[in-house]
C-alpha positions in Angstrom: -7.1 18.3 -9.2 -9.8 18.5 -6.6 -9.0 18.2 -3.4 -11.0 17.8 -0.3 -10.2 19.0 3.0 -11.1 17.5 6.2 -10.4 19.4 9.7 -12.0 20.4 12.8 -9.6 23.3 13.3 -9.6 26.4 11.5 -6.0 27.2 11.4 -4.8 24.2 10.0 -7.7 24.4 7.4 -5.8 27.6 6.4 -2.8 26.5 6.7 -3.7 23.7 4.1 -5.4 26.3 2.0 -2.2 28.2 2.0 -0.5 25.5 0.9 -2.4 24.7 -2.0 -2.7 28.0 -3.2 0.9 27.4 -4.3 -0.7 25.4 -7.3 -2.6 26.6 -9.9 -3.8 23.0 -10.8 -5.0 22.3 -7.3 -8.7 23.2 -6.7 -10.2 22.7 -3.0 -13.3 21.4 -3.6 -15.1 21.2 -0.3 -13.9 21.7 3.4 -15.4 19.5 6.0 -15.2 20.1 9.6 -15.5 16.1 10.6 -15.7 12.7 9.6 -19.3 12.7 9.0 -19.3 15.9 6.6 -16.3 14.0 4.7 -18.5 11.0 4.3 -21.4 13.4 3.0 -19.1 15.8 0.5 -17.7 12.7 -0.8 -20.8 10.7 -1.9 -21.8 14.0 -3.8 -18.9 15.5 -4.8 -16.1 13.0 -4.8 -12.8 14.9 -5.1 -9.5 13.5 -6.8 -7.7 13.0 -3.6 -8.9 14.0 0.2 -6.6 15.5 2.9 -8.0 13.7 6.3 -7.4 14.4 9.8 -7.2 12.1 12.3 -8.8 13.1 15.5 -11.9 14.9 15.0 -15.2 14.9 16.9 -18.1 12.2 16.2 -16.4 10.5 13.1 -12.8 10.2 13.2 -10.6 10.1 10.3 -10.1 6.5 10.4 -13.7 5.8 10.2 -14.3 8.4 7.6 -11.3 6.9 5.2 -13.1 3.2 5.9 -16.6 4.6 4.9 -15.6 7.0 2.0 -13.5 3.8 0.6 -16.9 1.3 0.9 -19.3 4.2 -0.9 -17.6 6.8 -2.9 -13.9 5.7 -3.0 -11.0 8.5 -3.9 -8.0 8.7 -2.8 -7.0 9.7 1.0 -3.7 11.5 2.3 -3.7 11.2 6.1 -3.0 15.1 6.8 -2.3 15.6 10.8 -0.4 17.0 13.4 2.9 14.8 14.3 2.3 11.7 12.0 4.9 9.9 14.4 2.9 10.7 17.6 -0.2 9.3 15.9 1.5 6.2 14.2 -0.6 3.6 14.9 -3.7 5.6 14.0 -2.2 6.3 10.8 -1.4 2.8 10.1 -5.2 2.1 10.9 -6.0 4.9 8.5 -4.0 3.4 5.8 -5.3 -0.3 6.6 -8.8 1.4 6.1 -7.7 2.4 2.8 -5.7 5.7 2.9 -2.5 6.1 0.7 -0.2 7.6 2.9 0.7 10.3 5.4 2.2 13.7 6.3 2.2 16.5 8.9 -0.1 19.4 8.7 1.9 22.4 7.4 2.5 25.0 9.7 0.6 28.6 9.3 3.7 30.4 8.5 7.5 30.8 8.7 10.3 28.3 7.2 8.4 25.5 9.0 5.3 26.5 7.0 7.4 26.3 3.8 9.0 23.0 4.2 5.7 21.4 5.5 4.0 22.5 2.5 6.5 21.2 -0.2 6.4 17.8 1.7 2.3 18.2 1.3 2.5 19.0 -2.4 5.0 16.4 -3.2 2.6 13.5 -1.7 -0.5 14.9 -3.6 1.6 14.8 -6.5 2.8 11.1 -5.8 -0.5 9.9 -5.7 -1.4 12.0 -8.6 1.1 10.1 -10.8 -0.2 6.8 -9.0 -3.6 7.8 -10.3 -2.2 8.3 -13.7 0.2 5.3 -13.6 -1.1 2.2 -16.4 1.7 0.2 -14.0 3.4 -1.1 -17.1 5.7 -3.3 -17.0 7.2 -6.5 -19.0 6.3 -10.1 -18.7 8.9 -12.9 -19.2 8.2 -16.3 -18.8 11.6 -18.3 -17.5 12.5 -22.0 -16.0 10.8 -24.1 -13.7 12.2 -23.7 -10.1 14.7 -25.9 -9.4 15.2 -25.8 -5.4 12.6 -26.8 -3.1 12.7 -23.4 -1.1 9.5 -21.8 -0.7 8.4 -18.2 -0.9 5.3 -16.6 -0.5 5.4 -12.7 -2.5 2.7 -10.4 -1.5 1.7 -7.1 -2.9 -0.7 -4.4 -1.7 -1.5 -0.7 -0.8 -4.3 1.2 0.0 -5.9 -1.2 2.5 -3.5 -3.1 3.1 -2.1 -3.1 6.5 -5.2 -4.5 7.9 -5.6 -7.3 4.9 -1.7 -8.1 5.8 -2.8 -7.8 9.6 -5.5 -10.4 8.8 -3.4 -12.8 7.0 -0.4 -13.0 8.9 -2.2 -13.6 11.8 -4.2 -16.4 10.3 -0.5 -18.3 9.0 0.6 -20.9 12.1 3.6 -19.6 14.1 6.2 -22.6 12.6 4.8 -21.6 9.1 7.4 -23.2 6.3 7.6 -20.7 3.8 9.4 -17.2 3.6 7.4 -14.2 3.1 8.5 -11.2 1.4 5.9 -8.1 1.5 5.7 -4.8 -0.8 3.2 -2.5 0.9 3.2 1.4 -0.9 4.6 3.2 2.2 7.0 5.8 2.7 9.8 4.8 4.3 9.4 7.1 7.1 6.5 4.6 8.3 8.0 1.4 7.1 9.9 0.2 10.8 6.8 1.1 12.5 4.6 -0.7 10.3 6.9 -3.6 10.6 6.9 -3.5 14.4 2.4 -3.1 14.2 2.4 -6.4 12.1 4.6 -8.0 14.2 2.3 -7.6 17.0 -0.8 -9.0 15.0 1.2 -12.3 13.7 2.4 -15.2 15.2 5.5 -15.0 12.6 8.2 -12.3 13.4 7.8 -9.4 10.9 10.9 -6.9 10.8 12.1 -5.1 7.5 13.8 -5.8 4.9 17.6 -4.8 4.3 20.2 -5.3 1.8 21.5 -8.4 1.1 18.6 -10.0 3.5 18.3 -14.2 2.6 14.1 -14.7 3.3 14.0 -17.7 5.4 11.2 -20.1 6.2 8.7 -18.9 9.0 9.9 -14.9 8.8 8.5 -12.2 7.3 10.3 -9.2 5.7 8.6 -5.4 4.6 9.9 -3.7 2.3 11.2 -0.5 3.9 12.6 2.0 1.3 11.4 4.3 -1.6 13.5 2.7 -3.8 12.2 -0.8 -5.4 12.6 -4.1 -3.4 13.9 -7.1 -5.6 15.8 -10.4 -5.8 19.3 -9.0 -6.4 20.2 -12.5 -7.1 18.8 -16.0 -6.6 18.9 -15.9 -2.5 19.5 -12.2 -1.6 17.4 -9.3 -1.6 18.2 -6.2 -2.5 16.8 -2.4 -3.3 17.2 -0.7 -6.4 16.0 3.0 -7.9 15.3 1.5 -11.5 12.6 1.8 -13.2 12.9 5.5 -11.6 10.0 6.8 -13.8 7.6 4.3 -12.0 5.2 6.5 -9.4 4.6 3.4 -6.9 7.7 2.9 -4.8 8.6 0.3 -3.8 6.8 -1.3 -6.3 4.9 -4.8 -6.4 5.4 -5.6 -10.4 9.3 -4.8 -9.7 9.2 -7.4 -7.0 7.4 -9.7 -8.8 9.0 -9.6 -11.6 12.3 -10.2 -9.7 10.9 -13.6 -8.8 10.2 -15.0 -11.8 13.6 -13.8 -13.1 15.7 -15.0 -10.3 14.4 -17.2 -7.7 14.7 -21.0 -8.2 12.6 -22.4 -5.9 8.6 -22.4 -5.3 6.8 -19.8 -5.0 3.3 -18.1 -4.5 2.2 -14.6 -5.6 -0.7 -12.4 -3.5 -1.9 -9.5 -4.6 -4.2 -7.6 -2.1 -6.3 -4.3 -2.0 -5.1 -1.7 -3.4 -5.6 1.2 -6.1 -4.5 1.4 -9.6 -2.6 -1.4 -11.3 1.1 -2.1 -9.6 1.4 -5.6 -9.4 -1.2 -6.7 -12.0 1.7 -7.8 -14.8 4.1 -9.4 -12.4 1.5 -11.4 -11.0 0.8 -12.3 -14.7 4.5 -13.0 -15.2 4.3 -15.3 -11.9 1.3 -17.2 -13.4 3.1 -17.6 -16.7 6.1 -19.1 -14.8 4.2 -21.5 -13.5 3.6 -20.6 -9.6 0.1 -20.5 -8.2 -1.1 -16.8 -7.8 -3.9 -15.7 -5.7 -5.7 -12.3 -5.8 -8.1 -10.9 -3.1 -11.7 -11.0 -4.2 -14.1 -7.1 -4.4 -16.1 -8.1 -1.8 -13.1 -7.7 1.3 -10.9 -5.2 -0.5 -10.8 -1.8 1.2 -9.9 -0.6 -2.8 -10.7 -3.2 -5.6 -8.0 -1.8 -8.0 -5.0 -3.5 -8.2 -6.6 -7.2 -7.6 -9.2 -6.0 -10.4 -6.6 -5.4 -12.8 -5.0 -8.8 -12.1 -7.9 -10.4 -12.6 -8.7 -8.4 -15.5 -5.0 -9.9 -17.2 -5.9 -13.5 -15.9 -3.3 -13.2 -13.7 -4.6 -14.9 -10.7 -5.0 -18.8 -10.6 -7.8 -18.2 -7.5 -9.7 -15.4 -6.6 -10.5 -15.3 -2.8 -11.9 -13.7 -0.2 -9.4 -12.6 2.7 -9.9 -14.9 5.2 -9.7 -17.7 2.8 -6.6 -16.8 1.5 -4.0 -17.9 4.4 -5.4 -21.8 3.9 -5.5 -21.4 0.0 -1.2 -20.3 0.6 -0.8 -23.6 3.2 -2.7 -26.0 0.3 -0.6 -24.5 -2.5 2.5 -25.7 -0.7 1.7 -29.4 0.1 
C-alpha cells in the first residue's frame, strides 16, 4: 500500500515513518509539508492512502482534503495531534471527504507503540473498505402495513457536510423519523451528532439500544457494530456480519428496514467511497420504497451512489440541494 504523509512538523513526520516501518507492505510514496504540496503530489502520484494533518500553513488539511477529493480522489485519514481537541476540524475534514481520524503517534516510548498500533489499525480498516465489494443479499418482502414514516440515510466520505445540508433543509416539524448510518468511528459519533444538531432545526442524537424512531427526531448510528431494526419498531446493534469492513454498515441497516420495518420508508444514499449501501438500497426499491441517490456533481466522493446507480437501485438520482424537497414530496 502506497501512503502519502502530509505534515509540516518534522518530529511528527519521523513518528509516522517509524510507525509505518513496522509494516513491510506499507510504502511511503511521498511527504508533503503543507496542503498545497499534498494537492500537487496527489495529482501526479496518487497514493492509496493520505495521512492528512489538519493545522498547516498556507492550505490547511480541510481545504487540501476537499481539493484532493475533487481533483484526484483517494482515501484520506486525518492524523493530527489530539483528535478530540480538534473535533470540529475533524468533522469538517470528514465532510470534505476524509474517511476517519486518529491521533499522531508519539516518537518514542509506550505511547509511541500504542499510537502506532492505532494508526496501523485505521489504515488496515481503510484498506479493507477499498478491497470490499460490499456484498449482501437482497430480500423482497411484503408491502408496508403501518402509516409510520421513516427516512433511512447512508453516507461515508463527505457525508458530514452532505448530512448538514440535507438536515438543514428539512422543516422543524418534519413528520417522519430519520435514522442515519454514517461511516464514523464510535469515538466521534457523539460529537458528530452534536455538530449535526447545531446545523439542523431537527434534534439530532446518537441512537441507543432499544430506541424507537419517532417523527421529527434524527438518530445517528453510534458504535462500531451495525445499527439495525431488532424488531418492527426498535433499533439495536449487532456485531454480525463480522466480516464487513464497513462498521457500521449501511447495507445491514437498509436490509433490516426491508425485513422488519412495517411503515412507509424512503432510502437515501449520499456521498461515500466504496459500495456500502448500494445493495441495501436495491433491496428497499425492490420492496416498493422510494429510493434516492446523490448525483455525481454534488458528491465529495462518487462511490456508493455510483454503485447504487449501476444497480438501478435509486428511483431518483438528485443533486444534494434537491434531496430534502424530494423526501417531503415522496411522503405526500
